[in-house]
KOLRO-500084 format. One record per residue (C-alpha): residue in one letter; x, y, z. Coordinates in steps of 0.02 Angstrom, whole numbers, padded with zeros to 5 digits, always signed. Layout:
BEGIN
AXYZ ...
***
This chain:
BEGIN
M+02490+01225+01517 A+02433+01245+01337 F+02459+01060+01304 L+02351+01016+01454 D+02213+01130+01390 V+02223+01050+01217 F+02215+00876+01293 L+02060+00923+01394 V+01974+00991+01239 I+02016+00832+01143 W+01948+00728+01285 Q+01784+00826+01287 I+01763+00804+01099 L+01803+00619+01113 T+01681+00598+01256 L+01547+00690+01156 K+01574+00576+01006 V+01568+00417+01108 Q+01409+00468+01199 S+01322+00506+01036 V+01337+00325+00978 G+01202+00200+01025 Y+01051+00312+01053 E+00942+00436+00958 P+00945+00610+01044 D+00801+00728+01019 E+00811+00883+00911 E+00848+01004+01054 T+00988+00893+01121 C+01064+00877+00947 E+01067+01066+00929 R+01153+01089+01098 M+01281+00956+01053 E+01320+01039+00887 Q+01344+01208+00973 R+01458+01129+01100 V+01562+01045+00965 E+01582+01211+00872 M+01636+01298+01033 L+01761+01162+01073 N+01829+01167+00895 R+01856+01356+00909 E+01942+01334+01076 M+02048+01195+01001 T+02103+01309+00858 R+02148+01451+00978 L+02250+01339+01090 W+02338+01260+00943 Q+02387+01432+00877 E+02454+01476+01050 V+02558+01317+01052 E+02629+01355+00880 E+02670+01534+00934 R+02763+01475+01087 S+02853+01344+00985 R+02916+01475+00862 E+02979+01584+01005 Q+03072+01437+01082 S+03142+01389+00914 N+03210+01565+00884 Q+03288+01568+01056 E+03368+01398+01032 Q+03438+01449+00863 S+03520+01601+00943 N+03596+01491+01077 Q+03662+01372+00944 E+03754+01510+00856 Q+03830+01566+01018 S+03882+01393+01080 G+03933+01315+00914 F+03850+01149+00954 A+03718+01147+00818 W+03682+00961+00821 A+03656+00959+01009 S+03541+01110+00998 L+03436+01028+00863 L+03415+00873+00968 H+03370+00979+01119 S+03245+01077+01014 A+03162+00917+00956 L+03148+00858+01134 Q+03073+01026+01183 H+02938+01001+01049 W+02885+00830+01113 H+02717+00897+01168 C+02679+00955+00990 W+02712+00782+00924 A+02604+00710+01062 I+02460+00825+01016 A+02477+00776+00833 G+02474+00593+00881 V+02320+00617+00988 L+02235+00708+00845 V+02273+00564+00727 L+02202+00442+00854 L+02050+00553+00877 L+02016+00559+00690 G+02037+00371+00677 L+01921+00340+00823 C+01788+00457+00754 W+01796+00368+00586 W+01777+00199+00673 L+01632+00260+00780 R+01543+00331+00629 K+01565+00167+00536 R+01507+00066+00686 S+01353+00175+00711 R+01300+00147+00531 E+01316-00042+00536 P+01139-00076+00609 E+01062+00037+00478 R+01162-00047+00340 G+01115-00218+00409 A+00931-00172+00411 N+00943-00108+00233 D+01029-00269+00178 L+00890-00371+00260 R+00756-00266+00176 R+00840-00290+00007 L+00850-00477+00039 L+00666-00485+00084 A+00619-00379-00066 R+00697-00508-00180 H+00601-00650-00097 I+00432-00565-00073 Q+00356-00614-00238 R+00175-00642-00286 P+00088-00718-00133 V+00060-00883-00219 Q+00100-00966-00383 N+00011-00917-00540 W-00146-01018-00511 D-00262-00918-00622 R-00265-01043-00765 E-00274-01190-00646 S-00416-01118-00543 E-00514-01075-00699 A-00494-01254-00760 V-00558-01318-00592 K-00711-01203-00596 Y-00750-01254-00775 L-00738-01438-00732 V-00850-01422-00579 E-00979-01320-00676 R-00996-01462-00802 F-01012-01588-00660 I-01153-01485-00586 L-01242-01475-00754 L-01231-01663-00774 F-01295-01690-00598 K-01440-01572-00628 Y-01504-01628-00796 V-01445-01808-00817 F-01445-01892-00648 F-01581-01795-00555 D-01766-01810-00585 P-01846-01636-00607 W-01939-01662-00442 Y-01775-01711-00359 Q-01672-01562-00413 V-01581-01488-00263 L-01425-01409-00341 E-01381-01229-00372 D-01212-01157-00418 A-01043-01193-00340 I-00948-01049-00257 E-00759-01054-00247 V-00701-01033-00067 G-00547-01064+00039 S-00364-01017+00035 A-00326-01080-00141 F-00452-00961-00220 E-00409-00822-00096 G-00227-00832-00151 W-00129-00886+00003 S-00131-01076+00011 P-00003-01135+00140 R+00037-01291+00038 Q+00103-01232-00129 E+00140-01410-00185 D-00027-01494-00147 I-00159-01359-00165 T-00339-01410-00130 Y-00471-01313-00225 R-00631-01305-00122 L-00802-01259-00187 L-00966-01242-00093 V-01108-01325-00188 L-01271-01240-00141 L-01421-01348-00104 K-01599-01288-00126 P-01763-01373-00083 P-01848-01453-00232 R-02023-01398-00279 G-02148-01442-00144 H-02016-01441-00006 T-01939-01312+00111 F-01782-01305+00218 H-01793-01248+00399 L-01633-01212+00496 E-01645-01268+00676 P-01505-01206+00792 S-01411-01335+00892 H-01304-01299+01045 L-01190-01448+01021 G-01008-01395+01011 P-00918-01228+01037 V-00978-01148+00874 R-01149-01114+00800 N-01221-01273+00724 F-01387-01310+00640 C-01496-01452+00582 V-01585-01433+00415 R-01763-01499+00425 V-01850-01539+00261 D-02039-01510+00259 L-02171-01537+00127 V-02275-01388+00073 C-02438-01377-00020 T-02421-01330-00204 C-02606-01334-00246 E-02618-01145-00262 M-02443-01120-00332 E-02401-01093-00513 R-02347-01258-00585 P-02242-01308-00735 A-02338-01339-00896 G-02431-01504-00889 E-02397-01531-00703 T-02550-01550-00591 R-02487-01649-00443 C-02462-01587-00265 F-02337-01677-00155 L-02440-01651+00001 H-02619-01683-00056 D-02609-01794-00209 H-02622-01977-00157 E-02551-02037-00322 E-02404-01922-00299 E-02380-01983-00120 Q-02371-02162-00183 W-02248-02113-00320 R-02144-02019-00192 N-02134-02169-00078 E-02081-02285-00219 G-01973-02170-00325 P-01825-02056-00288 S-01857-01933-00148 I-01752-01808-00055 L-01835-01859+00109 H-01799-02042+00077 D-01627-02033-00006 L-01543-01881+00070 C-01622-01864+00243 T-01626-01952+00410 D-01785-01923+00509 S-01831-01776+00395 Y-01661-01692+00419 L-01531-01672+00282 D-01396-01803+00308 V-01220-01747+00259 Q-01153-01923+00238 K-01295-01977+00124 I-01269-01823+00016 A-01081-01855+00006 R-01106-02036-00047 C-01234-01983-00177 F-01115-01856-00253 Q-00969-01977-00253 D-01071-02105-00349 M-01132-01975-00474 L-00953-01913-00495 R-00891-02085-00545 H-01031-02109-00672 S-01024-01935-00747 W-00835-01938-00771 R-00853-02060-00913 I-00958-01935-01009 L-00832-01793-01000 P-00697-01780-01135 E-00562-01758-01001 S-00581-01942-00958 A-00482-01986-01115 T-00324-01896-01056 H-00349-01879-00867 R-00375-02001-00725 L-00506-01977-00589 T-00479-02041-00412 V-00620-02018-00287 L-00544-01993-00114 P-00625-02055+00048 S-00728-01925+00140 D-00883-01936+00250 R-00942-01755+00239 S-00887-01695+00066 C-00843-01754-00108 K-00654-01758-00127 F-00569-01813-00286 Q-00405-01802-00378 V-00383-01771-00564 T-00214-01828-00633 Q-00159-01757-00799 G-00056-01852-00927 G+00107-01773-00869 G+00076-01821-00689 K+00011-01652-00630 R-00123-01677-00497 L-00271-01567-00453 F-00354-01592-00284 I-00536-01536-00276 E-00660-01541-00134 L-00846-01510-00154 M-00933-01459+00007 F-01119-01434+00024 G-01209-01285+00097 V-01379-01207+00130 R-01393-01018+00129 Q-01461-00924+00280 G-01594-00814+00202 D-01517-00698+00073 S-01353-00673+00169 D-01174-00728+00134 I-01180-00846+00283 F-01215-01031+00256 V-01226-01192+00351 S-01108-01316+00272 S-01052-01497+00275 Q-00880-01455+00345 N-00822-01542+00503 T-00858-01462+00670 E-00731-01442+00810 A-00819-01574+00915 A-00742-01748+00931 Y-00899-01822+00853 T-01011-01735+00728 P-01182-01812+00691 S-01219-01833+00507 T-01369-01716+00524 M-01263-01577+00602 W-01220-01428+00489 P-01097-01300+00564 E-01112-01118+00519 S-00992-01070+00379 Y-00915-00899+00343 A-00813-00959+00194 V-00911-00857+00067 A-00904-00700+00176 E-00715-00724+00197 M-00694-00741+00009 K-00790-00578-00017 F-00685-00493+00118 F-00521-00536+00032 R-00591-00478-00135 H-00639-00314-00050 I-00461-00296+00017 A-00387-00336-00154 R-00487-00195-00234 H-00415-00068-00111 A-00240-00140-00090 Q-00080-00068-00162 P+00000-00158-00311 D+00141-00222-00199 S+00029-00271-00052 I+00101-00413+00052 H-00051-00457+00159 L-00075-00625+00073 R+00110-00663+00083 C+00107-00629+00271 L-00043-00744+00292 Q+00038-00879+00186 L+00201-00876+00284 C+00111-00884+00450 A+00001-01027+00390 R+00153-01123+00327 S+00235-01100+00496 L+00087-01189+00576 L+00087-01344+00464 D+00084-01507+00562 T+00037-01418+00724 D-00125-01409+00824 F-00136-01220+00810 S-00283-01175+00700 T-00247-01091+00534 R-00417-01009+00552 T-00352-00922+00708 L-00213-00839+00608 K-00334-00796+00469 T-00446-00710+00597 V-00297-00611+00665 V-00246-00552+00491 M-00424-00502+00446 H-00436-00397+00605 L-00272-00310+00561 L-00325-00284+00379 S-00482-00195+00440 T-00384-00076+00554 I-00215-00046+00468 P-00230+00061+00309 P-00195-00025+00141 T-00049+00095+00113 D+00043+00015+00260 W+00044-00159+00183 G+00180-00128+00052 R+00343-00223+00029 R+00437-00101+00140 D+00316-00142+00282 F+00338-00331+00272 L+00434-00355+00436 E+00325-00231+00530 R+00164-00319+00477 L+00233-00490+00525 E+00279-00418+00694 D+00102-00345+00709 I+00028-00518+00678 L+00135-00598+00812 Q+00102-00459+00937 Y-00085-00464+00906 L-00089-00652+00929 Q+00019-00641+01086 S-00096-00511+01164 C-00247-00621+01125 L-00164-00767+01213 E-00121-00658+01363 E-00300-00594+01376 G-00376-00762+01332 R-00485-00678+01201 L-00492-00676+01011 N-00653-00605+00940 H-00738-00688+00792 F-00718-00574+00642 F-00898-00575+00580 I-01000-00590+00740 G-01029-00423+00825 N-00890-00336+00728 E-00926-00158+00669 N-00777-00160+00549 V-00852-00288+00429 P-00872-00206+00256 E-01052-00164+00214 E-01044-00260+00049 I-01036-00423+00148 I-01216-00470+00184 L-01237-00531+00362 P-01396-00576+00455 Q-01444-00431+00567 A-01433-00545+00718 L-01246-00570+00685 R-01209-00386+00664 T-01290-00340+00829 A-01235-00493+00927 E-01105-00491+01065 P-00930-00531+01000 L-00893-00718+01005 N-00730-00762+01094 L-00638-00897+00996 F-00516-00921+01142 R-00645-00951+01277 H-00594-01134+01289 L-00420-01081+01347 E-00492-01008+01506 Q-00569-01175+01552 D-00431-01293+01496 S-00257-01259+01566 D-00180-01395+01457 A-00253-01316+01301 C-00188-01146+01357 E-00012-01213+01386 N-00014-01301+01218 A-00070-01140+01133 W+00080-01048+01204 L+00198-01186+01147 E+00124-01177+00973 F+00145-00988+00974 L+00330-01002+01018 M+00350-01130+00880 L+00263-01011+00761 Q+00388-00874+00805 R+00539-00987+00774 R+00473-01060+00612 L+00420-00890+00547 R+00594-00817+00575 T+00671-00967+00487 L+00557-00949+00336 V+00592-00762+00324 L+00781-00786+00332 Q+00772-00926+00203 G+00666-00815+00090 R+00528-00943+00068 
***
């Protein structure tokens, strides 16, 4: 009877151990389980002592019988057979201990696997991009000298339309998806020359905000003029004749009084070829102007074969804000040369600088964005869509939760956010009608108070586009997992 009791106790302990593997009980349940184990252990000890006591009594009795019968060897064999249940209990205990050890080892394998994966990722999560500081500084210095030459050598003082160039885009933000062929983009600001003004006229062509830039003449009769200058573009007949015969922004850079992107691009490309000969870099570097209708793209090849890809885009500022209209392509199949889409490139650059000032030293937000963007290469899914998702998450998840240890969780957040946007058919523009935009980014008041703009509204109207978006999302998931496992 004692052996049966011991076996039942062992079975209860074994059952308790097995049930505890595979789930996480709450604190109250854990306490009850521990109390039950202690009670069962005490019961086990008592029963074991009872078995030992009965075994000693049987052993003494058998020894007395041996002395009386004279068959010692038969009595010993009989005694061993009588103790079979003790050996069985010992065997069960050995099996129990072995099974407990195996279960404990098995239960720790997921945790150990997760730790191994985290250590693997920690080795591969390096600086978001290569060390481009020296390279980007060289690009900015080169473009600055180009701008100076354009201003004071090739432009007539009355034809001066250039301001500074602002570095924008992924290469300067620190997350370029193509680490091998990085393109450095700068926005060259245009200003109206003296006696002219720029007027932005909204256009409803295409799914985003687009504008036309009308160039008007203004009277300078009452304005303060440079020393020795007495002419007025609008009222001086001699000046009007000179304007019609000489260089003029209206004649050379406009179509029907509107700034023409293609004319500006061709003008800059020609000036680039001529000014390159003046720069000392021309002795050791080779310039190649690349074809482009709406910007000035060129490649500078160093003596060792290293190539720098640079793109100069053109922009006009909206008031005193960080929002511009630019020469970048629109999403429409055809973009007229006088169409200037609204650009948030400068505001995005300021946003990532704002995040960098508040980020932890081991922040992985740029690495997450870079991996996601690399997963979308050669697909139709917009990189700007992912950038918008990451900016929304950066404005809601605290900077302390973007460390190395949070790498997998943040990648999962990005995928889940994008998936929910696809399910709802809605992804809000980050800067239009968003209360989470940092105050240091200067937005027109109309944008801050506007209704949020849905970047996925076309998916509701086009079932093929919606289906393609889901396919691209599934491809993003697969590629992202592959890149993470490969440590790229």
